[in-house]
C-alpha positions as a Markdown table, in Angstrom:
| # | Residue | x | y | z |
|---|---|---|---|---|
| 1 | Met | -25.2 | 47.8 | 34.6 |
| 2 | Asn | -26.9 | 51.0 | 35.1 |
| 3 | Trp | -24.6 | 54.0 | 36.9 |
| 4 | Thr | -26.6 | 56.7 | 38.6 |
| 5 | Val | -25.1 | 59.9 | 38.4 |
| 6 | Gly | -26.3 | 63.3 | 39.8 |
| 7 | Met | -26.9 | 66.2 | 37.2 |
| 8 | Thr | -24.0 | 68.1 | 38.7 |
| 9 | Glu | -21.6 | 65.5 | 38.5 |
| 10 | Ala | -22.7 | 64.7 | 35.3 |
| 11 | Lys | -21.8 | 68.2 | 34.1 |
| 12 | Ser | -18.3 | 68.3 | 35.4 |
| 13 | Lys | -17.5 | 64.8 | 34.1 |
| 14 | Leu | -19.5 | 64.9 | 30.7 |
| 15 | Ala | -16.7 | 64.0 | 28.3 |
| 16 | Glu | -15.6 | 61.3 | 30.5 |
| 17 | Leu | -19.3 | 60.0 | 30.8 |
| 18 | Val | -19.8 | 60.0 | 27.0 |
| 19 | Gly | -16.4 | 58.1 | 26.6 |
| 20 | Gln | -17.7 | 55.7 | 28.9 |
| 21 | Ala | -20.9 | 55.1 | 27.3 |
| 22 | Lys | -19.6 | 55.1 | 23.8 |
| 23 | Tyr | -16.4 | 52.9 | 24.4 |
| 24 | Gly | -17.2 | 51.1 | 27.8 |
| 25 | Gly | -20.8 | 50.4 | 26.9 |
| 26 | Arg | -22.0 | 51.9 | 30.2 |
| 27 | Thr | -25.2 | 53.4 | 30.8 |
| 28 | Phe | -25.8 | 56.1 | 33.0 |
| 29 | Ile | -29.1 | 57.5 | 34.6 |
| 30 | Leu | -28.8 | 61.1 | 35.5 |
| 31 | Glu | -30.8 | 62.1 | 38.6 |
| 32 | Arg | -31.8 | 65.6 | 40.0 |
| 33 | Arg | -32.6 | 65.7 | 43.7 |
| 34 | Gly | -33.0 | 61.6 | 43.6 |
| 35 | Gln | -35.4 | 61.7 | 40.6 |
| 36 | Pro | -34.4 | 59.9 | 37.5 |
| 37 | Met | -34.2 | 62.6 | 34.5 |
| 38 | Ala | -32.5 | 60.8 | 31.7 |
| 39 | Val | -30.4 | 58.1 | 30.6 |
| 40 | Leu | -27.2 | 58.4 | 28.7 |
| 41 | Ile | -26.0 | 55.5 | 26.6 |
| 42 | Gly | -23.6 | 55.1 | 23.5 |
| 43 | Val | -24.9 | 55.5 | 20.0 |
| 44 | Asp | -24.3 | 51.9 | 19.0 |
| 45 | Glu | -26.6 | 51.1 | 21.8 |
| 46 | Phe | -29.1 | 53.8 | 21.0 |
| 47 | Glu | -29.0 | 52.5 | 17.3 |
| 48 | Arg | -29.7 | 48.7 | 18.5 |
| 49 | Leu | -32.4 | 49.5 | 20.7 |
| 50 | Gln | -34.0 | 51.7 | 17.7 |
| 51 | Thr | -33.8 | 48.9 | 15.3 |
| 52 | Ser | -35.1 | 46.4 | 18.2 |
| 53 | Ala | -37.9 | 48.5 | 18.8 |
| 54 | Ala | -38.8 | 48.8 | 15.0 |
| 55 | Gly | -38.3 | 45.1 | 14.7 |
| 56 | Ser | -41.0 | 44.7 | 17.4 |
| 57 | Asp | -43.3 | 46.7 | 15.8 |
| 58 | Asn | -43.1 | 44.7 | 12.3 |
| 59 | Lys | -42.6 | 41.1 | 14.1 |
| 60 | Ala | -46.6 | 40.5 | 13.9 |
| 61 | Gln | -46.3 | 41.3 | 10.0 |
| 62 | Ser | -43.3 | 39.6 | 8.9 |
| 63 | Pro | -43.0 | 36.2 | 7.5 |
| 64 | Leu | -39.4 | 35.7 | 8.3 |
| 65 | Ser | -38.5 | 33.4 | 11.0 |
| 66 | Ser | -37.3 | 34.7 | 14.3 |
| 67 | Glu | -33.2 | 33.8 | 13.4 |
| 68 | Leu | -33.9 | 35.5 | 10.0 |
| 69 | Gln | -35.3 | 38.5 | 11.8 |
| 70 | Arg | -32.6 | 38.5 | 14.3 |
| 71 | Arg | -29.9 | 38.4 | 11.6 |
| 72 | Gln | -31.9 | 41.1 | 9.4 |
| 73 | Glu | -31.5 | 43.2 | 12.4 |
| 74 | Ala | -27.8 | 43.0 | 13.0 |
| 75 | Leu | -27.3 | 43.7 | 9.3 |
| 76 | Leu | -29.2 | 46.7 | 9.6 |
| 77 | Val | -27.4 | 47.9 | 12.7 |
| 78 | Arg | -24.0 | 47.3 | 10.8 |
| 79 | Ala | -25.6 | 48.9 | 7.7 |
| 80 | Cys | -26.3 | 51.9 | 9.9 |
| 81 | Ser | -22.7 | 51.8 | 11.2 |
| 82 | Leu | -20.9 | 51.7 | 7.6 |
| 83 | Arg | -23.5 | 54.5 | 6.5 |
| 84 | Glu | -22.3 | 56.7 | 9.4 |
| 85 | Arg | -18.6 | 56.0 | 8.7 |
| 86 | Leu | -18.5 | 56.2 | 4.9 |
| 87 | Gly | -21.8 | 58.2 | 4.2 |
| 88 | Ala | -24.3 | 57.3 | 1.7 |
| 89 | Pro | -23.8 | 55.0 | -1.0 |
| 90 | Glu | -25.6 | 57.3 | -3.4 |
| 91 | Asp | -23.4 | 60.2 | -2.5 |
| 92 | Arg | -20.5 | 57.9 | -3.9 |
| 93 | Leu | -22.2 | 56.8 | -7.0 |
| 94 | Ala | -21.7 | 59.9 | -8.8 |
| 95 | Glu | -18.1 | 60.0 | -8.3 |
| 96 | Leu | -18.1 | 56.3 | -9.7 |
| 97 | Phe | -20.4 | 57.3 | -12.7 |
| 98 | Ala | -18.0 | 60.1 | -13.5 |
| 99 | Asp | -15.2 | 57.9 | -14.4 |
| 100 | Leu | -17.2 | 56.1 | -16.9 |
| 101 | Pro | -16.7 | 56.5 | -20.7 |
| 102 | Ser | -19.2 | 58.7 | -22.3 |
| 103 | Glu | -22.5 | 57.0 | -24.1 |
| 104 | Glu | -20.7 | 57.8 | -27.3 |
| 105 | Asp | -17.6 | 55.8 | -26.6 |
| 106 | Ala | -16.7 | 52.7 | -28.5 |
| 107 | Phe | -16.4 | 51.1 | -25.1 |
| 108 | Trp | -19.9 | 50.5 | -24.8 |
| 109 | Leu | -20.1 | 49.0 | -28.2 |
| 110 | Glu | -17.5 | 46.6 | -27.6 |
| 111 | Ile | -19.4 | 45.3 | -24.4 |
| 112 | Gln | -22.9 | 44.8 | -26.5 |
| 113 | Glu | -21.2 | 43.0 | -29.2 |
| 114 | Ala | -19.4 | 40.9 | -26.6 |
| 115 | Arg | -22.7 | 39.7 | -25.2 |
């Protein structure tokens, strides 16, 4: 359901409206003099819409069934959420590699011999 809010009210209640959009899933249409000017939605809804729009652009070209496309879109939304919360995975790889033994370490020879 969409909620209509005037710009003056939106200015005075911005933090409250943002909270309701983010955590309550509400959509607010911001008006000035009775004319719709903008829409306030939570970032999760925004990402879902972006993913959905990108998916609809690729549907004609995609060999995937509609069910697999839906699952792919859900995975992309989840990946975006994880990236936002945890950061980019490549940033963390450097930390992981820093803890590995050097190339000259006997550890690597033992691994190769175990194959």
